[in-house]
C-alpha positions in Angstrom: 56.7 68.5 -101.5 53.8 67.3 -99.5 54.1 63.6 -100.8 57.5 61.8 -100.3 58.3 58.4 -102.0 60.1 55.8 -100.1 61.1 53.0 -102.4 59.1 49.9 -102.2 57.3 51.2 -99.1 55.1 53.4 -101.0 54.1 57.1 -100.2 54.7 59.0 -97.0 52.5 61.9 -96.1 53.6 64.4 -93.3 50.6 65.7 -91.5 51.7 69.4 -90.9 52.2 69.7 -94.7 48.4 69.1 -95.1 47.4 71.9 -92.7 47.5 70.2 -89.3 49.2 72.2 -86.5 50.2 70.3 -83.3 48.9 71.5 -80.0 46.6 74.3 -81.4 43.4 72.6 -80.0 41.8 73.1 -83.5 40.2 70.2 -85.4 42.7 68.3 -87.6 40.2 65.8 -89.2 40.4 67.3 -92.6 44.1 67.5 -92.8 44.4 63.9 -91.6 41.8 62.8 -94.1 43.5 64.6 -97.0 46.9 63.0 -96.0 45.3 59.5 -96.0 43.6 60.1 -99.4 46.9 61.4 -100.9 48.7 58.3 -99.7 46.0 55.9 -101.1 46.0 57.6 -104.4 49.7 56.8 -104.8 49.3 53.1 -104.0 49.7 53.2 -100.3 52.2 54.4 -97.7 52.7 56.0 -94.3 51.2 59.1 -92.9 53.5 60.7 -90.4 52.5 62.5 -87.4 55.4 64.5 -85.6 55.5 65.3 -81.8 52.4 67.0 -80.5 48.7 66.5 -79.9 46.2 66.3 -82.8 42.3 66.8 -82.4 40.0 64.9 -84.7 36.4 63.8 -84.7 34.5 61.0 -86.4 36.2 58.0 -88.0 39.7 58.0 -89.3 39.3 55.5 -92.3 42.6 54.1 -93.4 42.7 53.0 -96.9 44.2 49.7 -98.1 48.0 49.6 -97.6 48.1 52.9 -95.7 49.5 53.2 -92.2 49.7 56.0 -89.7 52.7 56.4 -87.6 53.8 58.9 -84.8 57.0 60.0 -83.4 56.5 57.6 -80.4 53.9 56.6 -77.9 54.8 59.4 -75.5 55.5 62.1 -78.1 52.4 61.9 -80.4 48.8 62.0 -79.3 45.7 61.8 -81.6 42.5 62.4 -79.5 38.7 62.6 -79.8 36.8 65.0 -77.6 34.2 63.6 -75.4 30.7 63.2 -76.9 27.5 61.3 -76.2 27.2 60.3 -79.8 30.6 58.9 -80.7 31.2 57.2 -84.1 30.8 53.5 -84.5 34.7 53.2 -84.8 37.4 55.7 -84.1 39.8 54.2 -86.7 39.1 51.7 -89.4 41.6 49.4 -91.0 41.7 47.7 -94.4 44.2 45.2 -95.9 47.7 46.0 -95.3 47.1 49.1 -93.0 48.1 49.6 -89.6 48.8 52.1 -86.6 52.1 52.5 -84.7 54.0 54.8 -82.4 51.0 56.8 -81.1 48.8 57.5 -78.1 45.2 57.3 -79.2 42.8 58.9 -76.7 39.0 59.2 -76.5 36.3 60.1 -74.1 33.0 58.3 -74.6 33.5 55.8 -77.4 32.0 52.7 -79.0 34.8 50.8 -80.8 38.4 51.9 -81.1 40.2 50.2 -83.9 38.3 47.8 -86.3 39.3 46.1 -89.5 36.9 45.8 -92.5 37.1 43.9 -95.7 36.9 45.4 -99.2 33.0 45.3 -98.9 32.9 47.2 -95.7 32.1 44.0 -93.7 33.9 42.3 -90.8 35.2 39.7 -93.2 38.7 38.5 -94.0 41.3 41.1 -93.6 45.1 40.5 -94.3 48.3 41.9 -93.0 47.4 44.1 -90.1 50.1 45.8 -87.9 49.4 47.5 -84.5 52.7 48.3 -82.9 54.0 50.6 -80.1 50.5 51.9 -79.2 48.8 53.4 -76.2 45.1 53.1 -76.4 43.1 55.0 -73.7 39.4 54.8 -74.2 37.7 56.2 -71.2 34.0 56.9 -71.0 35.0 60.3 -69.3 35.6 61.4 -65.8 32.4 63.5 -65.7 30.0 60.7 -65.0 29.5 61.0 -61.3 26.1 59.2 -60.5 25.7 61.4 -57.4 25.6 64.7 -59.3 22.3 66.1 -60.5 21.1 64.0 -63.4 24.3 61.9 -63.0 22.8 58.6 -62.8 21.3 58.6 -66.2 24.5 60.0 -67.7 26.6 57.4 -65.9 24.6 54.4 -67.0 24.4 55.7 -70.7 28.2 55.9 -70.7 28.9 52.8 -68.7 26.7 50.5 -70.7 27.6 51.7 -74.3 28.9 48.7 -76.1 32.4 48.7 -77.7 35.7 47.0 -78.3 39.1 48.6 -78.2 40.5 46.4 -81.0 38.2 44.6 -83.3 39.8 42.2 -85.9 37.6 39.1 -85.8 38.5 37.5 -89.1 42.0 38.1 -90.4 45.2 36.6 -91.6 48.8 37.7 -90.7 48.0 40.1 -87.7 50.5 41.4 -85.4 49.8 43.4 -82.1 53.1 44.1 -80.4 53.6 46.5 -77.4 50.1 47.7 -77.4 48.8 49.1 -74.1 45.0 49.2 -73.8 42.8 50.6 -71.1 39.0 50.7 -71.1 36.8 51.5 -68.2 33.0 50.5 -68.8 30.8 47.7 -67.7 32.6 44.3 -67.8 29.8 42.8 -69.9 29.8 45.6 -72.4 33.4 46.2 -73.0 36.1 44.1 -74.8 39.7 45.0 -74.8 40.2 43.1 -78.1 38.4 40.7 -80.3 41.0 39.1 -82.7 40.8 35.9 -84.7 41.9 34.3 -87.8 45.2 32.8 -89.2 48.6 33.6 -88.1 48.0 35.8 -85.2 50.9 37.2 -83.1 50.0 39.3 -79.9 53.0 39.9 -77.6 54.5 42.3 -75.0 51.1 44.1 -74.6 48.9 45.3 -71.6 45.2 45.0 -71.4 43.7 46.8 -68.4 40.3 47.8 -67.0 37.2 45.8 -66.8 36.0 43.6 -69.6 37.0 40.6 -71.7 39.6 39.9 -74.4 38.7 37.4 -77.1 41.1 35.4 -79.2 40.2 33.0 -81.8 41.5 30.9 -84.7 45.0 29.5 -85.3 47.9 29.4 -85.5 48.1 31.9 -82.7 51.0 33.1 -80.5 49.9 35.0 -77.4 53.0 35.7 -75.4 54.4 37.8 -72.6 51.3 40.0 -72.2 49.5 41.3 -69.1 45.9 41.3 -68.2 44.8 43.5 -65.4 41.1 43.1 -64.6 40.4 41.3 -67.9 39.5 37.7 -68.8 41.4 36.2 -71.7 38.7 34.2 -73.7 39.8 31.6 -76.2 36.9 31.2 -78.6 35.1 28.7 -80.8 37.8 27.9 -83.3 41.0 27.9 -81.2 43.6 25.6 -82.5 47.3 25.5 -82.7 47.7 28.1 -80.1 50.5 29.0 -77.8 49.5 30.9 -74.8 52.7 31.5 -72.8 54.5 33.7 -70.2 51.5 36.0 -69.6 50.4 37.6 -66.4 46.8 37.8 -65.2 45.9 39.8 -62.1 43.1 41.4 -60.1 40.0 40.1 -62.0 37.0 40.7 -59.8 34.2 41.5 -62.2 32.0 39.1 -64.2 32.9 35.4 -63.8 36.5 36.2 -62.9 38.2 33.7 -65.1 41.9 34.3 -65.8 41.6 32.2 -69.0 38.5 30.5 -70.4 37.4 28.5 -73.5 34.1 30.2 -73.8 31.1 28.3 -75.2 31.6 25.8 -78.0 29.5 25.1 -81.0 27.8 21.9 -82.3 25.0 21.0 -84.7 22.4 19.8 -82.3 20.1 21.4 -79.8 21.9 22.3 -76.5 21.2 23.9 -73.1 21.4 27.4 -74.7 18.8 26.6 -77.4 16.2 24.3 -75.8 13.7 22.9 -78.2 10.3 21.3 -77.7 10.5 18.2 -75.9 14.0 18.7 -74.6 14.9 19.6 -71.2 17.2 22.7 -70.7 20.1 20.4 -69.9 19.4 17.5 -72.2 21.4 16.9 -75.4 20.9 14.9 -78.6 23.5 12.4 -79.8 23.0 11.3 -83.5 23.1 7.7 -84.7 25.2 7.2 -87.9 26.8 4.8 -90.2 30.5 4.8 -91.4 31.9 3.5 -94.6 35.7 4.0 -94.6 36.1 7.7 -94.6 32.4 8.6 -95.3 30.1 9.3 -92.5 26.3 9.5 -92.7 24.3 10.7 -89.8 20.7 9.8 -89.3 18.3 12.7 -89.3 17.6 13.7 -85.6 14.1 15.0 -84.6 13.5 18.5 -86.0 13.5 19.8 -82.4 16.9 18.6 -81.8 18.6 20.5 -84.8 20.5 23.6 -84.2 19.4 25.2 -87.4 21.8 28.1 -87.2 24.7 25.7 -87.8 22.9 22.8 -89.6 22.0 25.0 -92.5 25.6 25.9 -93.2 27.2 22.6 -94.2 30.5 24.4 -95.6 31.0 25.7 -92.1 31.7 22.2 -90.9 34.7 21.5 -93.2 37.7 21.6 -91.1 35.7 20.9 -87.9 35.2 17.6 -86.1 32.9 14.6 -86.0 33.2 12.8 -82.6 31.9 9.5 -81.1 30.7 10.2 -77.7 29.3 6.9 -76.7 29.1 3.3 -77.7 31.7 1.3 -79.8 34.7 3.5 -80.6 33.8 6.3 -78.1 36.6 8.7 -77.6 37.5 9.2 -81.2 37.2 12.1 -83.5 38.2 13.0 -87.1 38.4 16.2 -88.9 35.8 16.9 -91.7 37.4 17.4 -95.1 34.3 17.6 -97.2 30.5 18.1 -96.7 27.7 17.3 -99.0 25.3 18.7 -96.4 25.3 18.8 -92.7 24.5 15.0 -92.5 26.9 13.7 -95.1 30.7 14.1 -94.5 34.0 12.8 -95.7 36.6 12.6 -92.9 40.4 12.8 -92.9 40.9 9.1 -92.4 38.8 6.1 -91.2 38.3 5.5 -87.5 40.7 3.2 -85.8 37.8 1.3 -84.0 34.9 0.9 -86.4 31.7 2.4 -85.0 28.5 0.2 -84.9 24.8 0.6 -84.1 25.6 1.5 -80.5 27.8 4.5 -81.5 26.4 8.0 -81.0 28.0 11.1 -82.9 28.2 14.8 -82.6 29.5 17.5 -84.8 31.7 20.1 -83.1 33.7 23.1 -84.1 37.4 22.3 -83.3 39.3 23.6 -80.2 42.4 21.6 -80.1 46.3 21.7 -79.9 46.5 24.4 -77.2 49.5 25.0 -75.0 48.8 27.1 -71.8 52.3 27.3 -70.2 54.5 29.3 -67.9 51.8 31.9 -67.0 51.2 33.7 -63.8 47.7 34.2 -62.2 47.1 36.2 -59.1 43.7 37.3 -57.4 41.7 35.8 -60.3 39.4 33.0 -60.9 40.0 29.7 -62.8 42.1 29.0 -65.9 39.6 26.6 -67.5 38.7 24.6 -70.5 35.1 25.7 -70.4 32.8 23.6 -72.7 35.6 21.4 -73.8 38.7 21.0 -75.9 41.0 18.3 -77.3 44.8 17.8 -77.1 45.6 20.5 -74.4 48.7 21.0 -72.2 48.5 23.1 -69.2 51.9 23.3 -67.7 54.4 25.3 -65.6 51.8 27.9 -64.6 51.7 29.5 -61.1 48.3 30.5 -59.3 48.2 32.6 -56.3 44.7 33.5 -54.6 43.2 32.0 -57.8 40.9 29.2 -58.8 43.4 26.9 -60.3 43.4 24.8 -63.5 40.4 22.9 -64.8 39.2 21.1 -67.9 35.5 19.9 -68.3 33.3 19.0 -71.2 29.8 20.0 -71.1 26.7 18.4 -72.6 25.4 20.5 -75.5 29.0 22.0 -75.9 32.0 20.0 -76.4 33.8 17.0 -74.6 37.1 17.6 -73.0 39.6 15.0 -74.2 43.3 14.5 -73.7 44.4 17.1 -71.3 47.7 17.2 -69.4 48.3 19.3 -66.3 52.0 19.1 -65.8 54.2 21.0 -63.1 51.7 23.6 -62.2 51.7 25.3 -58.8 49.0 26.7 -56.6 50.6 29.0 -53.9 47.4 29.7 -52.1 43.9 28.6 -53.0 42.1 31.2 -50.9 40.2 33.8 -52.8 37.1 36.1 -52.6 35.0 33.8 -54.5 34.8 30.5 -56.3 36.6 29.1 -57.9 33.3 29.1 -59.7 31.5 32.4 -59.1 29.2 33.3 -57.5 30.0 30.5 -55.0 31.4 31.3 -51.7 35.2 30.9 -51.3 36.3 27.3 -51.9 39.6 25.4 -52.6 41.4 25.9 -55.7 41.7 22.8 -57.9 43.6 21.0 -60.6 41.6 18.5 -62.8 37.9 18.7 -63.2 34.7 18.9 -61.2 31.3 18.0 -62.7 28.7 20.8 -62.9 25.0 20.2 -62.3 23.0 18.5 -65.0 22.4 15.0 -66.2 25.5 13.8 -68.1 24.5 10.6 -69.9 27.9 10.0 -71.2 31.5 10.7 -70.1 32.4 14.3 -71.3 36.0 14.2 -69.8 38.5 11.4 -71.0 42.2 10.8 -70.7 43.6 13.3 -68.4 47.1 13.3 -67.1 47.8 15.1 -63.8 51.5 14.9 -63.0 54.2 16.7 -61.0 51.8 19.5 -59.8 52.3 21.4 -56.3 49.5 22.6 -54.2 51.1 24.5 -51.3 47.7 25.5 -49.5 44.0 25.3 -49.8 43.6 23.2 -53.0 42.9 19.8 -54.2 43.1 17.5 -57.2 39.7 16.5 -58.6 38.7 13.8 -61.0 35.0 14.7 -61.3 33.5 13.1 -64.3 36.9 12.0 -65.7 36.9 8.7 -67.6 40.4 7.5 -67.7 43.2 9.5 -65.7 46.7 9.1 -64.6 47.6 11.0 -61.3 51.1 10.8 -60.2 54.1 12.7 -58.8 51.9 15.5 -57.3 52.3 17.2 -53.9 49.3 18.5 -51.8 49.9 20.4 -48.4 47.9 22.3 -45.9 44.5 21.3 -47.4 41.3 19.5 -46.5 41.4 17.2 -49.4 44.0 15.6 -51.5 42.6 13.7 -54.3 38.8 13.6 -55.0 37.2 11.3 -57.5 33.6 10.4 -58.6 31.5 9.1 -61.4 34.3 6.9 -63.0 37.0 6.3 -60.3 37.7 2.7 -61.3 39.0 4.0 -64.7 41.8 6.0 -63.0 45.3 5.1 -61.9 46.8 6.9 -58.8 50.5 6.7 -58.7 52.9 7.8 -56.0 51.8 11.4 -54.6 52.9 13.3 -51.6 50.5 14.8 -48.9 51.4 17.0 -46.0 48.8 18.2 -43.4 45.9 16.9 -45.6 42.8 15.9 -43.7 41.3 13.6 -46.3 44.1 12.1 -48.7 41.7 10.1 -50.9 37.8 10.6 -51.3 35.3 8.9 -53.5 38.1 6.6 -55.1 37.4 3.0 -56.0 39.9 0.4 -54.5 40.5 -0.6 -58.0 42.6 2.5 -58.6 45.2 1.1 -56.4 45.0 -2.6 -57.2 46.4 -4.9 -60.1 44.0 -3.5 -62.7 45.1 0.0 -61.9 48.9 -1.1 -62.2 48.1 -2.5 -65.7 46.5 0.9 -66.6 49.5 2.5 -65.0 51.8 1.3 -67.6 51.0 4.4 -69.6 52.6 6.6 -66.9 55.9 5.0 -67.9 55.5 6.3 -71.5 57.4 9.3 -72.7 56.1 12.6 -71.5 54.6 13.4 -74.8 52.4 10.3 -74.5 51.4 8.9 -77.9 48.4 7.0 -76.7 46.1 6.8 -73.7 44.0 3.5 -73.5 41.0 3.4 -71.2 38.4 0.9 -70.5 34.6 1.7 -70.3 31.8 0.8 -68.0 28.8 -1.5 -69.1 28.4 -2.3 -72.7 31.3 0.1 -73.8 33.8 -2.1 -71.7 33.3 -4.8 -74.3 33.4 -2.5 -77.3 37.1 -1.8 -77.1 36.8 2.0 -77.4 40.0 4.0 -76.8 41.3 7.6 -77.2 44.3 8.7 -79.2 46.2 11.6 -77.7 48.3 13.1 -80.6 50.4 15.6 -78.6 
């Protein structure tokens, strides 16, 4: 019979029994669609493709709880012929569907595999499996700009937007042994855009130009390879393990190996300048706190980022932070929101804010582990725009930008970051570490970008047991409260460079070999009695329950401190 039952796994349809003939170069779209429909009518199942090549066109729409499966990645190929009018998606997924053991190949394309909710939107989708897949989405070899009329054809193909795997809002998603290649403009092509809860991406390869976007949490991203791609950890990253991955040969775009792009907050920022605010200026709100209830004063209308302020429910589960004044350095998760100005937080602040305190609302990016990765011929691994409770440990960088964390005004602060046991083999590179700058030393720590930063955006850094073999430096740019000890710097112009808040740091024993300037921009206090008192935190266990810092000016008397919950 055409339909086979397989116990609790539902219905199996075998493609040849619906009229598809492997390797005959004829269109098999109708046969595949009929098999998918038959499986759906029987409550779900798996549509099986035997060895061979199967030609299709348009979109293969998988119903809920229906999967397609080939004989193996090297035995079964489903392909789309080249066209200048490709469908929006080659394959669409619904709840419980998936694709495995296939080669999917296409000429010109938009998006490859995309998941939609029951209403056909990019909403919450559950239980998605992509396993043992080879995805080759190539804008076609016949795009030579030197041929007659070739330039127009080349640009049209090269700039067509698309994503190889698009599952932006999901729950329980697994990508295992997925090999992706795309070849378009780095700003127009995404290898994947996956986000949500309980994400597992492992043993996979992402090659070609472009970006790969990961969001949500918990997330495990392990033992993957990126060749020519940037792994971008997005706005809601939390409880994320990013380990044992390899990033190589990234020369397009900003060249980051790993980046925390952007960040979101409720007030006007440099990306949305309002009347009366400089491009780099930023508004910090006044507020009152009564136990676990927070009320923010209404800021000027031009300071409100309306896109987020008008969605109070979006702030539940996010953070309210104190950036300056009494209690600076604290944050709490929001558990309820009456509107975007009235919140209930998970527990009261340890240091009670007062009239000097200034607040911001931020989407959370915290509890991130970036460990045991390899970076070669790439740019920085960076916490761009801020994060909290991050460990960057055991990574190796060769001809790469190094490892950096920095908060940005109008983005997010960068608090409680540990750089432990990382290794820079050679800091030389073709650019950077920040493009499009000329080649420069690799770094570990933070450097301050241009712009007027009225408050410290980087707090509580630990830089310990790192090794810089050549052409690198440790930087404390804009870091308020840091411990630097047990590091080794060799064959470099600079050892440790500090500015902005050098007297809030403690420099312990470090080793330097053939370094021209061992210490630059550091206050004498970092080596004095005051520093030794601060340095007591370096004797705490490696998990470090609490980092206590003192502040400049009025904040010094306010007794603010930062809790590192790692």
